[in-house]
C-alpha positions in Angstrom: 0.0 0.0 0.0 2.9 2.3 0.7 4.2 2.0 -2.9 0.7 2.3 -4.3 0.4 5.6 -2.4 3.7 6.7 -3.8 2.5 6.1 -7.3 -0.8 7.8 -6.7 1.1 10.8 -5.3 3.3 11.0 -8.4 0.3 10.7 -10.7 -1.8 13.2 -8.8 1.1 15.7 -8.7 0.9 16.0 -12.5 -2.9 16.4 -12.2 -2.5 19.0 -9.5 -0.1 21.0 -11.8 -2.8 21.1 -14.4 -5.4 22.1 -11.9 -3.1 24.8 -10.6 -2.8 26.2 -14.2 -6.5 26.2 -14.6 -6.9 28.1 -11.3 -4.4 30.7 -12.5 -6.4 31.2 -15.7 -9.7 31.6 -13.8 -8.0 34.2 -11.5 -6.7 36.0 -14.5 -10.1 36.2 -16.1 -11.4 37.7 -12.9 -8.7 40.4 -13.1 -8.6 41.3 -16.7 -10.9 43.4 -18.8 -9.8 42.0 -22.1 -6.4 41.3 -23.6 -5.5 42.3 -27.1 -3.7 39.8 -29.4 -2.1 42.6 -31.3 -2.4 42.7 -35.1 -5.7 40.8 -35.3 -6.1 38.3 -32.5 -8.1 39.0 -29.4 -9.0 37.0 -26.3 -12.0 38.8 -24.6 -12.1 39.1 -20.8 -14.6 40.8 -18.6 -13.9 42.1 -15.0 -16.0 42.8 -12.0 -17.7 46.1 -11.9 -18.7 46.5 -15.5 -21.7 44.2 -15.7 -23.8 47.1 -16.8 -21.5 47.5 -19.9 -22.2 44.0 -21.2 -23.2 44.0 -24.9 -20.7 46.8 -25.8 -19.2 46.3 -29.2 -15.5 45.4 -29.4 -13.7 46.0 -32.7 -10.1 44.9 -32.9 -7.6 44.9 -35.9 -5.2 47.0 -37.8 -5.2 48.2 -41.4 -2.1 46.5 -42.8 -0.4 47.9 -45.9 1.4 45.4 -48.1 -0.5 42.6 -46.5 -3.9 41.5 -45.3 -6.1 43.1 -42.6 -7.9 41.0 -40.0 -10.8 42.4 -38.0 -12.5 40.7 -35.0 -15.9 41.9 -33.9 -17.5 40.8 -30.6 -19.7 41.8 -27.8 -18.4 42.4 -24.3 -19.6 39.8 -21.8 -20.6 40.3 -18.2 -18.4 38.5 -15.6 -21.2 36.2 -14.5 -22.1 35.2 -18.0 -20.8 31.6 -18.6 -21.7 31.7 -22.3 -19.0 31.6 -24.9 -18.0 35.1 -26.1 -20.3 36.1 -28.9 -18.5 37.1 -32.1 -20.5 38.9 -34.8 -20.2 37.1 -38.2 -22.9 38.8 -40.2 -21.4 42.3 -40.5 -20.2 44.2 -43.5 -16.6 45.3 -43.0 -14.4 47.4 -45.3 -11.4 49.7 -45.5 -12.0 53.0 -47.2 -9.4 55.5 -48.4 -9.7 59.3 -48.3 -11.1 59.4 -51.8 -13.9 56.9 -51.0 -12.5 53.8 -52.6 -13.5 50.7 -50.6 -11.7 47.5 -50.0 -14.3 44.9 -48.8 -13.7 42.0 -46.4 -15.2 38.6 -46.0 -15.8 36.5 -42.9 -13.5 33.6 -42.2 -14.6 30.9 -39.8 -12.4 28.0 -38.7 -13.0 25.5 -35.9 -9.5 26.0 -34.6 -9.6 29.9 -34.6 -11.8 32.8 -33.7 -13.9 34.1 -36.6 -12.6 37.2 -38.3 -13.0 39.4 -41.3 -10.3 39.3 -43.9 -9.5 42.2 -46.2 -6.9 42.3 -49.0 -5.0 45.5 -48.3 -1.8 44.5 -50.2 -2.0 47.3 -52.7 -2.7 50.2 -50.3 -0.4 53.2 -50.8 1.2 55.5 -48.3 -0.2 58.4 -50.4 -3.6 58.2 -48.8 -5.4 58.2 -45.4 -7.5 55.2 -44.5 -10.3 54.3 -42.1 -12.0 51.0 -41.0 -15.8 50.8 -41.5 -18.3 48.3 -40.0 -21.9 48.0 -40.7 -24.0 45.6 -38.6 -27.1 43.7 -39.7 -29.4 45.9 -37.6 -28.2 49.0 -39.5 -25.7 50.3 -36.9 -22.6 51.7 -38.5 -19.1 52.3 -37.0 -16.1 54.0 -38.4 -12.5 54.7 -37.2 -10.9 58.1 -37.6 -8.9 58.5 -40.9 -5.4 57.2 -40.2 -2.0 58.1 -41.6 -0.2 54.8 -42.4 3.2 54.3 -40.8 6.2 52.5 -42.1 7.5 49.9 -39.6 11.3 49.4 -39.5 12.9 46.0 -39.7 13.5 44.2 -36.3 17.2 44.4 -35.4 17.4 41.2 -33.4 15.5 38.7 -31.2 17.7 37.5 -28.3 17.5 35.6 -25.0 18.9 36.6 -21.7 19.3 34.0 -18.9 19.3 35.5 -15.4 22.2 35.1 -13.0 20.3 32.5 -10.9 19.8 30.3 -14.0 16.1 30.1 -13.2 14.5 32.2 -15.9 15.2 33.4 -19.5 13.9 36.6 -21.0 13.2 36.8 -24.7 13.8 40.4 -25.9 13.6 42.4 -29.1 15.9 45.2 -30.4 14.7 47.7 -33.0 16.4 50.6 -34.8 13.9 53.2 -36.1 14.4 55.7 -38.9 16.2 59.0 -38.2 14.8 61.4 -39.0 11.3 59.8 -38.8 9.7 59.5 -42.2 6.4 57.7 -42.5 7.6 56.1 -39.2 7.1 56.7 -35.5 8.7 56.8 -32.1 6.1 54.3 -30.8 5.9 50.5 -31.3 3.9 47.4 -30.5 4.7 43.7 -30.8 3.0 40.4 -30.7 4.5 36.9 -31.0 3.6 33.4 -31.8 5.7 30.5 -30.4 6.1 26.8 -31.1 8.1 24.2 -29.2 9.1 20.6 -29.2 8.8 18.3 -26.2 10.2 14.8 -25.8 9.3 12.0 -23.5 11.9 11.1 -20.9 11.8 7.4 -21.8 11.9 6.2 -25.4 9.8 3.1 -25.2 8.9 0.8 -28.1 6.1 -1.1 -26.4 2.6 -0.4 -25.0 0.1 -2.1 -22.9 -2.7 -3.7 -24.9 -6.0 -3.5 -23.0 -7.6 -6.3 -25.0 -4.9 -9.0 -24.5 -3.8 -7.4 -21.2 -0.2 -7.8 -22.3 2.8 -5.8 -23.7 2.9 -5.3 -27.5 5.3 -3.4 -29.8 4.2 -0.2 -31.4 5.1 -1.2 -34.9 2.2 -3.7 -34.9 -0.4 -0.9 -34.8 1.6 2.3 -35.6 3.8 3.5 -38.5 6.4 4.7 -35.9 8.4 2.6 -33.5 7.4 5.1 -30.8 4.6 7.5 -31.7 4.7 9.1 -28.2 8.3 10.3 -28.0 8.2 13.6 -30.0 5.4 16.1 -29.7 4.8 19.9 -30.3 2.8 22.7 -28.9 2.2 26.3 -29.6 1.2 29.6 -28.0 0.8 33.3 -28.7 1.3 36.6 -26.8 -1.6 37.7 -24.5 -0.1 40.8 -23.0 0.0 44.3 -24.5 3.6 44.8 -25.6 4.5 48.4 -26.4 7.5 50.8 -26.1 8.4 54.4 -27.0 11.6 56.2 -27.8 10.4 59.8 -27.7 12.5 60.3 -24.5 15.7 59.0 -26.0 18.4 60.6 -28.1 18.0 57.9 -30.8 15.0 56.0 -32.2 16.3 52.8 -30.6 14.5 50.1 -28.6 17.1 48.0 -27.0 16.3 44.5 -25.6 12.7 45.2 -24.9 11.4 42.2 -22.9 8.7 40.2 -24.7 8.2 37.5 -22.1 9.9 35.4 -19.4 10.1 31.6 -19.3 10.8 29.7 -16.1 13.5 27.0 -16.1 10.9 24.3 -15.5 8.7 25.3 -18.5 8.2 22.7 -21.2 8.8 25.4 -23.8 12.5 25.2 -23.3 12.8 21.5 -22.7 14.0 20.7 -26.2 13.7 23.2 -29.1 11.9 26.5 -28.9 10.8 28.9 -31.7 9.4 32.4 -31.5 8.3 34.7 -34.3 7.9 38.3 -33.4 5.7 40.8 -35.4 6.4 44.5 -35.0 4.3 47.6 -35.9 4.9 51.3 -35.7 2.0 53.1 -34.0 1.0 56.7 -33.4 1.3 58.6 -30.1 -2.5 58.3 -29.7 -2.4 54.6 -30.2 0.4 54.2 -27.7 -1.5 56.3 -25.2 -4.6 54.1 -25.6 -2.7 50.9 -25.3 -0.6 52.2 -22.4 -3.8 53.1 -20.4 -5.4 49.8 -21.3 -2.2 48.0 -20.2 -2.5 49.7 -16.8 -6.0 48.3 -16.4 -5.0 44.7 -17.4 -1.7 44.6 -15.5 -2.6 46.1 -12.1 -3.9 43.4 -9.8 -6.7 44.5 -7.6 -6.8 48.0 -9.1 -8.5 47.8 -12.5 -10.7 50.7 -11.7 -10.3 53.8 -10.9 -9.1 53.9 -14.5 -12.1 52.4 -16.2 -11.6 51.0 -19.7 -14.4 53.1 -21.0 -12.6 56.3 -20.0 -9.8 55.2 -22.3 -11.1 56.6 -25.6 -10.4 54.7 -28.8 -10.7 55.9 -32.3 -13.8 54.0 -33.4 -17.1 55.8 -33.3 -20.8 55.1 -33.9 -22.0 57.0 -37.0 -25.6 55.9 -36.8 -26.0 56.5 -33.0 -23.4 59.1 -31.9 -22.3 58.6 -28.3 -22.8 54.8 -28.3 -19.9 53.1 -26.6 -17.5 51.0 -28.7 -14.2 49.6 -27.7 -11.1 49.4 -29.9 -8.3 51.3 -31.5 -7.3 50.9 -35.1 -3.8 51.6 -36.5 -2.6 51.6 -40.1 0.8 50.7 -41.5 3.2 47.9 -42.4 4.3 45.0 -40.2 7.8 43.5 -40.0 8.8 40.2 -38.3 11.8 38.1 -37.2 12.2 34.6 -35.8 14.5 32.8 -33.5 15.2 29.1 -32.8 16.9 28.2 -29.5 17.7 24.7 -28.1 17.7 23.6 -24.5 21.4 23.0 -24.8 22.0 26.7 -25.7 19.9 27.9 -22.8 21.4 25.4 -20.3 18.8 25.9 -17.6 15.9 23.5 -18.1 15.0 21.4 -15.1 12.3 18.7 -15.5 9.5 19.5 -13.1 8.2 16.0 -12.7 9.6 12.8 -11.3 10.4 10.0 -13.8 11.5 7.3 -11.6 10.0 3.9 -12.3 6.9 2.9 -10.3 7.6 0.1 -7.9 4.6 -1.9 -8.8 6.0 -5.3 -7.7 5.3 -4.5 -4.0 4.7 -7.5 -1.7 2.4 -9.1 -0.6 1.2 -8.9 -4.3 2.1 -6.8 -7.4 -0.2 -4.0 -8.5 -2.4 -5.2 -11.4 -1.3 -3.8 -14.8 -4.9 -2.9 -15.6 -5.0 -0.7 -12.4 -1.7 0.9 -13.4 -2.9 1.7 -16.9 -6.2 3.1 -15.8 -4.4 5.4 -13.4 -2.5 6.7 -16.3 0.9 5.0 -16.0 2.6 3.8 -19.2 4.9 0.9 -20.1 8.6 1.4 -20.6 10.3 -1.3 -22.6 12.7 -1.8 -25.5 11.4 -5.3 -26.4 7.9 -6.9 -26.5 9.3 -10.2 -25.4 9.3 -9.6 -21.6 8.4 -11.7 -18.7 5.9 -10.5 -16.1 8.5 -9.1 -13.7 10.6 -7.5 -16.4 8.0 -4.9 -17.2 8.6 -1.3 -16.1 6.0 1.4 -15.6 6.4 5.2 -15.3 4.2 8.3 -14.8 2.5 9.4 -18.0 4.4 12.6 -18.8 7.7 10.6 -18.8 6.5 8.2 -21.4 3.6 9.8 -23.4 4.5 13.2 -25.0 0.9 13.9 -25.8 0.5 14.6 -22.1 2.5 17.8 -22.8 1.8 18.5 -26.5 0.2 17.2 -29.7 1.4 15.2 -32.7 0.8 18.3 -34.9 4.3 19.2 -36.1 4.8 22.7 -37.5 5.5 22.6 -41.3 8.7 24.7 -40.9 10.2 22.6 -38.1 14.0 22.1 -38.8 14.4 18.5 -37.8 13.0 15.2 -39.2 11.4 14.1 -35.9 7.9 12.5 -36.2 
């Protein structure tokens, strides 16, 4: 019983880590108003104290020259509303230049992504001003101010900085803006997407077959000798990432922190990839995002500064004075990527115990069926094993799908499967 208890503790420790993460997410939802996924992705949040504002229209997106524009339209939800955020998919959305020429969008829906409106703005010129227009099915119309498009400089570098204690790594961006500023700006915002590879601790070639209740080789049922050794996962920025250089002698952003990764984080357990997108923004856009960031970052002090006191640049044309949330920018986007391995970082520490489970405890061994149903997995290099030669280990040590998926990014640099 003592060894069974040890196994259950190891198994439940992994489960508790998942539960802890879920609790953090729930707490975050209670704190945040909403978080902008810059350049077109949003994850809506609603805090306490604004229940009366539920139903307010939220419009997010930027007019992207030399590219495509994505616009997300949703309704603000009250905190006590358990329903999924309502996205509006029957609106008419377009970009219009100062001369009245319109570039219309179409709705894009995907089971794996939030619905958005896609507008081809590849041919937009810096010679004109542009605005975003939205017409809802009930006749309400919203427009942004006319915007001067800004040219975004190339990203100088993406780097990583390990702290002295070897417990964290910061990923940072460095940017050199134009001097003098021409179609550019002294204000910037970023977003990033990230992918990473995870590997199981044990490379096993066998599995427990629940039908025969015996150990079998993977090659009998899978195309791979071990389909659970290599996995991948992905993420994206959820914070407002901005900086300014108006107080500096040169238009230089040096090693601006994007995010910090702990030394026990799976993201740096094998191979990590980050792609950073950068956009020049106006002083007004920077001020809006800076004030919004104060609301979303300050724990326990979201209001006195209420989100609705932070005025955006989108207005109701059909019903002047109607509240609408969002700030639209216009310009180009530049991006840069970085791959970094766990060997280069040199700080990863596996957060879970991968010692074999002592299932042979007297007065009788733990049944294999019990071990399997509790989540343990077989570790073995050969299917020809006797009863007492079989080893079992906690699931994250054997099955990489506990920590990722088998969906490999198309651009991944190795031939792992």
